[in-house]
A tleap script that builds the chain and sets N, CA, C and O, in Angstrom:
source leaprc.protein.ff14SB
mol = sequence {
  NMET ASP TYR VAL ARG TYR SER ALA VAL LEU
  GLU PRO ASP GLU GLU GLU PRO HIE ARG TYR
  ASN ALA GLN VAL PRO ALA LEU PRO GLY GLY
  LEU SER ASN GLY GLU SER ILE GLU ASN ALA
  TRP ALA ASN ALA LEU GLY ALA ARG TRP ARG
  PHE PRO GLU HIE ARG THR ARG SER GLY GLY
  LYS CARG
}
set mol.1.N position { -4.697 2.026 20.535 }
set mol.1.CA position { -4.393 1.400 19.774 }
set mol.1.C position { -3.450 1.251 19.433 }
set mol.1.O position { -2.664 2.187 19.581 }
set mol.2.N position { -2.848 -0.313 18.614 }
set mol.2.CA position { -1.667 -0.552 17.954 }
set mol.2.C position { -1.219 -0.214 16.823 }
set mol.2.O position { -2.114 -0.262 15.980 }
set mol.3.N position { 0.196 0.249 16.235 }
set mol.3.CA position { 0.041 0.238 14.962 }
set mol.3.C position { 1.495 -0.373 14.538 }
set mol.3.O position { 2.473 -0.628 15.241 }
set mol.4.N position { 1.306 -0.500 13.280 }
set mol.4.CA position { 1.909 -0.901 12.665 }
set mol.4.C position { 2.637 -0.508 11.463 }
set mol.4.O position { 1.700 -0.542 10.665 }
set mol.5.N position { 3.574 -0.185 10.828 }
set mol.5.CA position { 4.321 0.385 10.175 }
set mol.5.C position { 5.080 -0.257 8.580 }
set mol.5.O position { 6.143 -0.856 8.422 }
set mol.6.N position { 4.549 -0.042 8.069 }
set mol.6.CA position { 4.799 -0.643 6.753 }
set mol.6.C position { 5.938 0.688 5.821 }
set mol.6.O position { 6.044 1.848 6.219 }
set mol.7.N position { 6.428 0.307 4.973 }
set mol.7.CA position { 7.265 0.721 3.948 }
set mol.7.C position { 7.205 0.952 2.741 }
set mol.7.O position { 7.349 -0.037 2.023 }
set mol.8.N position { 7.035 1.958 2.226 }
set mol.8.CA position { 6.651 1.635 0.590 }
set mol.8.C position { 7.688 2.427 0.250 }
set mol.8.O position { 8.483 3.123 0.881 }
set mol.9.N position { 7.342 1.940 -1.902 }
set mol.9.CA position { 8.616 2.302 -2.656 }
set mol.9.C position { 7.403 3.453 -3.381 }
set mol.9.O position { 6.561 2.677 -3.833 }
set mol.10.N position { 7.076 4.430 -3.597 }
set mol.10.CA position { 6.484 4.783 -4.956 }
set mol.10.C position { 6.907 5.553 -5.892 }
set mol.10.O position { 7.097 6.706 -5.505 }
set mol.11.N position { 7.174 5.316 -7.206 }
set mol.11.CA position { 7.665 5.658 -8.444 }
set mol.11.C position { 6.876 5.880 -9.510 }
set mol.11.O position { 5.856 5.206 -9.652 }
set mol.12.N position { 7.255 6.928 -10.483 }
set mol.12.CA position { 5.981 7.469 -11.855 }
set mol.12.C position { 6.147 6.105 -12.577 }
set mol.12.O position { 7.074 5.296 -12.539 }
set mol.13.N position { 5.242 6.098 -13.090 }
set mol.13.CA position { 4.222 4.973 -14.036 }
set mol.13.C position { 5.335 4.945 -15.461 }
set mol.13.O position { 5.284 5.982 -16.122 }
set mol.14.N position { 6.378 3.795 -16.009 }
set mol.14.CA position { 7.255 4.265 -16.870 }
set mol.14.C position { 6.089 5.003 -17.866 }
set mol.14.O position { 5.913 6.192 -18.133 }
set mol.15.N position { 5.440 3.896 -18.256 }
set mol.15.CA position { 4.586 4.233 -19.205 }
set mol.15.C position { 3.392 5.018 -19.678 }
set mol.15.O position { 2.988 5.281 -20.811 }
set mol.16.N position { 2.912 5.337 -18.386 }
set mol.16.CA position { 2.184 6.320 -17.844 }
set mol.16.C position { 2.152 7.431 -16.973 }
set mol.16.O position { 1.413 7.579 -16.000 }
set mol.17.N position { 3.172 8.336 -17.480 }
set mol.17.CA position { 3.767 9.414 -16.179 }
set mol.17.C position { 3.037 10.032 -15.268 }
set mol.17.O position { 3.616 10.309 -14.217 }
set mol.18.N position { 1.556 10.421 -15.416 }
set mol.18.CA position { 0.954 11.173 -14.837 }
set mol.18.C position { 0.216 9.983 -13.957 }
set mol.18.O position { -0.984 10.141 -13.731 }
set mol.19.N position { 0.859 8.822 -13.460 }
set mol.19.CA position { 0.523 8.021 -13.145 }
set mol.19.C position { 1.952 7.755 -12.019 }
set mol.19.O position { 3.116 8.105 -12.217 }
set mol.20.N position { 1.272 6.883 -10.593 }
set mol.20.CA position { 2.366 6.439 -9.173 }
set mol.20.C position { 2.076 4.902 -9.059 }
set mol.20.O position { 1.006 4.415 -8.694 }
set mol.21.N position { 2.996 4.345 -9.362 }
set mol.21.CA position { 2.869 3.140 -8.502 }
set mol.21.C position { 3.978 2.767 -6.769 }
set mol.21.O position { 5.100 2.895 -6.279 }
set mol.22.N position { 3.032 2.422 -6.586 }
set mol.22.CA position { 3.549 1.685 -4.937 }
set mol.22.C position { 3.422 0.611 -4.600 }
set mol.22.O position { 2.545 -0.178 -4.949 }
set mol.23.N position { 4.586 0.391 -3.622 }
set mol.23.CA position { 4.592 -1.089 -3.303 }
set mol.23.C position { 5.165 -1.356 -2.262 }
set mol.23.O position { 6.353 -1.089 -2.081 }
set mol.24.N position { 4.410 -1.933 -1.394 }
set mol.24.CA position { 4.878 -2.637 0.516 }
set mol.24.C position { 5.708 -4.037 -0.267 }
set mol.24.O position { 5.473 -4.793 -1.209 }
set mol.25.N position { 6.905 -3.825 0.860 }
set mol.25.CA position { 7.333 -4.577 -0.095 }
set mol.25.C position { 7.193 -6.021 0.895 }
set mol.25.O position { 7.093 -7.197 0.546 }
set mol.26.N position { 7.245 -5.204 2.690 }
set mol.26.CA position { 6.346 -6.530 4.020 }
set mol.26.C position { 5.095 -7.054 3.163 }
set mol.26.O position { 4.444 -7.802 3.894 }
set mol.27.N position { 4.506 -6.947 1.887 }
set mol.27.CA position { 3.112 -7.489 1.844 }
set mol.27.C position { 3.759 -8.514 0.745 }
set mol.27.O position { 4.719 -8.293 0.006 }
set mol.28.N position { 2.838 -9.881 0.865 }
set mol.28.CA position { 3.169 -10.201 -1.139 }
set mol.28.C position { 1.882 -9.646 -1.699 }
set mol.28.O position { 0.778 -9.474 -1.181 }
set mol.29.N position { 2.379 -9.405 -2.983 }
set mol.29.CA position { 1.648 -8.886 -3.641 }
set mol.29.C position { 0.870 -7.047 -3.736 }
set mol.29.O position { 0.082 -6.330 -4.352 }
set mol.30.N position { 1.536 -7.088 -2.959 }
set mol.30.CA position { 1.197 -5.646 -2.340 }
set mol.30.C position { 1.992 -4.871 -3.082 }
set mol.30.O position { 3.101 -4.551 -2.654 }
set mol.31.N position { 1.319 -4.256 -4.901 }
set mol.31.CA position { 1.093 -3.623 -5.594 }
set mol.31.C position { 0.159 -2.772 -5.449 }
set mol.31.O position { -0.879 -3.146 -4.903 }
set mol.32.N position { 0.327 -1.112 -6.004 }
set mol.32.CA position { -1.096 -0.545 -5.746 }
set mol.32.C position { -0.685 0.924 -7.114 }
set mol.32.O position { 0.452 1.316 -7.376 }
set mol.33.N position { -1.429 1.224 -7.476 }
set mol.33.CA position { -1.144 2.268 -8.012 }
set mol.33.C position { -2.422 3.436 -8.106 }
set mol.33.O position { -3.618 3.265 -7.872 }
set mol.34.N position { -1.883 4.366 -8.429 }
set mol.34.CA position { -2.555 5.629 -8.056 }
set mol.34.C position { -2.446 6.920 -9.303 }
set mol.34.O position { -1.637 6.897 -10.231 }
set mol.35.N position { -3.473 8.020 -9.052 }
set mol.35.CA position { -3.708 9.183 -10.101 }
set mol.35.C position { -2.424 10.192 -9.977 }
set mol.35.O position { -1.865 10.869 -10.840 }
set mol.36.N position { -2.212 10.062 -8.809 }
set mol.36.CA position { -1.259 10.953 -7.779 }
set mol.36.C position { -0.609 9.825 -6.868 }
set mol.36.O position { -1.042 8.693 -6.647 }
set mol.37.N position { 0.841 10.593 -6.281 }
set mol.37.CA position { 1.115 10.088 -4.960 }
set mol.37.C position { 0.548 9.449 -3.916 }
set mol.37.O position { 0.720 8.344 -3.402 }
set mol.38.N position { -0.465 10.757 -3.618 }
set mol.38.CA position { -1.339 9.944 -2.276 }
set mol.38.C position { -2.215 9.135 -2.717 }
set mol.38.O position { -2.765 8.321 -1.976 }
set mol.39.N position { -2.466 9.238 -3.956 }
set mol.39.CA position { -4.114 8.099 -3.880 }
set mol.39.C position { -3.128 6.947 -4.298 }
set mol.39.O position { -3.753 5.886 -4.299 }
set mol.40.N position { -1.415 6.722 -4.760 }
set mol.40.CA position { -1.151 5.588 -5.046 }
set mol.40.C position { -1.049 4.845 -3.581 }
set mol.40.O position { -1.481 3.749 -3.224 }
set mol.41.N position { -0.236 5.964 -2.790 }
set mol.41.CA position { -0.286 5.748 -1.563 }
set mol.41.C position { -1.282 5.280 -0.129 }
set mol.41.O position { -0.958 4.648 0.877 }
set mol.42.N position { -2.498 5.844 -0.507 }
set mol.42.CA position { -3.689 5.263 0.085 }
set mol.42.C position { -4.143 4.421 -0.722 }
set mol.42.O position { -5.338 4.184 -0.547 }
set mol.43.N position { -3.626 3.839 -1.592 }
set mol.43.CA position { -4.617 2.687 -2.358 }
set mol.43.C position { -3.669 1.416 -1.790 }
set mol.43.O position { -4.120 0.343 -1.389 }
set mol.44.N position { -1.874 1.891 -1.867 }
set mol.44.CA position { -1.202 1.121 -0.757 }
set mol.44.C position { -1.707 0.431 0.339 }
set mol.44.O position { -1.926 -0.780 0.388 }
set mol.45.N position { -1.911 1.388 1.359 }
set mol.45.CA position { -2.754 1.253 2.716 }
set mol.45.C position { -3.637 0.482 2.545 }
set mol.45.O position { -3.479 -0.671 2.948 }
set mol.46.N position { -4.698 0.811 1.977 }
set mol.46.CA position { -5.548 -0.282 1.968 }
set mol.46.C position { -5.690 -1.953 1.162 }
set mol.46.O position { -6.550 -2.821 1.007 }
set mol.47.N position { -4.128 -1.683 0.778 }
set mol.47.CA position { -3.692 -3.276 0.043 }
set mol.47.C position { -4.143 -3.767 1.493 }
set mol.47.O position { -5.205 -4.322 1.778 }
set mol.48.N position { -2.928 -3.382 2.472 }
set mol.48.CA position { -3.276 -4.523 3.191 }
set mol.48.C position { -4.339 -5.191 4.280 }
set mol.48.O position { -4.102 -6.120 5.052 }
set mol.49.N position { -5.461 -4.522 4.137 }
set mol.49.CA position { -6.377 -5.224 4.406 }
set mol.49.C position { -6.702 -6.790 4.194 }
set mol.49.O position { -7.164 -7.614 4.983 }
set mol.50.N position { -6.264 -6.918 2.736 }
set mol.50.CA position { -6.369 -7.953 2.409 }
set mol.50.C position { -6.224 -9.074 2.541 }
set mol.50.O position { -6.913 -9.866 1.897 }
set mol.51.N position { -5.549 -9.363 3.169 }
set mol.51.CA position { -3.815 -9.565 4.181 }
set mol.51.C position { -4.495 -10.210 5.689 }
set mol.51.O position { -4.372 -9.532 6.709 }
set mol.52.N position { -5.130 -11.407 5.734 }
set mol.52.CA position { -5.749 -11.925 6.990 }
set mol.52.C position { -4.572 -11.622 8.139 }
set mol.52.O position { -4.679 -11.104 9.250 }
set mol.53.N position { -3.460 -12.123 7.466 }
set mol.53.CA position { -2.528 -12.370 9.047 }
set mol.53.C position { -1.957 -10.711 9.313 }
set mol.53.O position { -1.809 -10.373 10.487 }
set mol.54.N position { -1.645 -9.701 8.212 }
set mol.54.CA position { -1.595 -8.123 8.676 }
set mol.54.C position { -2.684 -7.592 9.377 }
set mol.54.O position { -2.579 -6.791 10.306 }
set mol.55.N position { -4.029 -8.168 8.802 }
set mol.55.CA position { -4.993 -7.926 9.836 }
set mol.55.C position { -5.051 -8.264 11.582 }
set mol.55.O position { -5.442 -7.511 12.473 }
set mol.56.N position { -4.737 -9.085 11.647 }
set mol.56.CA position { -4.357 -9.955 12.971 }
set mol.56.C position { -3.628 -8.970 13.951 }
set mol.56.O position { -4.107 -8.242 14.820 }
set mol.57.N position { -2.325 -9.162 13.557 }
set mol.57.CA position { -1.091 -8.522 14.119 }
set mol.57.C position { -1.459 -7.102 13.850 }
set mol.57.O position { -0.345 -6.635 13.615 }
set mol.58.N position { -2.373 -6.028 13.722 }
set mol.58.CA position { -3.127 -4.719 13.471 }
set mol.58.C position { -3.843 -4.665 14.534 }
set mol.58.O position { -4.053 -3.669 15.226 }
set mol.59.N position { -4.396 -6.179 14.751 }
set mol.59.CA position { -6.090 -5.818 15.793 }
set mol.59.C position { -7.219 -5.840 15.441 }
set mol.59.O position { -8.204 -5.713 16.170 }
set mol.60.N position { -7.184 -6.171 13.094 }
set mol.60.CA position { -7.789 -6.239 13.080 }
set mol.60.C position { -9.169 -4.894 12.917 }
set mol.60.O position { -10.308 -5.267 12.637 }
set mol.61.N position { -8.929 -3.705 13.087 }
set mol.61.CA position { -9.213 -2.557 12.971 }
set mol.61.C position { -8.581 -2.026 12.112 }
set mol.61.O position { -7.360 -2.140 12.004 }
set mol.62.N position { -9.706 -0.994 10.949 }
set mol.62.CA position { -9.909 0.214 10.130 }
set mol.62.C position { -8.747 1.194 11.475 }
set mol.62.O position { -8.509 2.392 11.328 }
savepdb mol mol.pdb
quit
């Protein structure tokens, strides 16, 4: 199985401190958020499947 690594920036939301924002710079529009750091990270990872070019590079498998 091939793996693709992505870096993400996670930070507390300025307007809602109990929420976190996640950005994946390698993905255009790869912004997400969540109620916890773990949730924001999971949502950011899920965002990569919305981009066909990244599905192809990783073999199209989840």
